[in-house]
C-alpha positions, 0 to 999 in steps of 0.5 A: 891930855884931856880936853874941853868937851863943853860949850864951844866958844865964843861964849857971850852974855847979856843982861836985861831989865823987863817987868822988874825982873832982872835976867842975865843969860850966857850963851854958847857959840850955837845959842845954848844957854849955859847959865841964867838967873832970874830974880824979882827982887833986882838980886841974882839968886846965886850971887853972880854979878856983871864981873862974874858974868864977865869972867865965866864969858872969858873961860873958853878964852883963858882956857886956850890962853893957858893950854898954849901957854902950858904947851910952850913951856913944855916945848922949852923944856920947862918941868912943873915945880909947884913952890919952885924958886924958879918962877917959870916952874912955879908958873907951869905948876899954877897953870897946870892946876887952873887947866885941871880945875877948869877941865873937872879933873 
């Protein structure tokens, strides 16, 4: 199994308005800047807003929860089956797909 090798959690974000310049920064555990944008017009240059930043900041915890859920479902004997009529098998397939996407697989 692969694991996340990016900047460790927790991630925090903040927004400031100084000198008519909007800035949002997402920083990691060791203070590394993960994502930032500046725009003198007040609009994000790449379409990111506060809801996007909140979701991005929650990503490490969401990934950890998905990994834990996957492992517990495996331990309970469930198998992944996309499109299954069995809700837990279908959920496990969705969780596996989300994990793979988060890990860039």
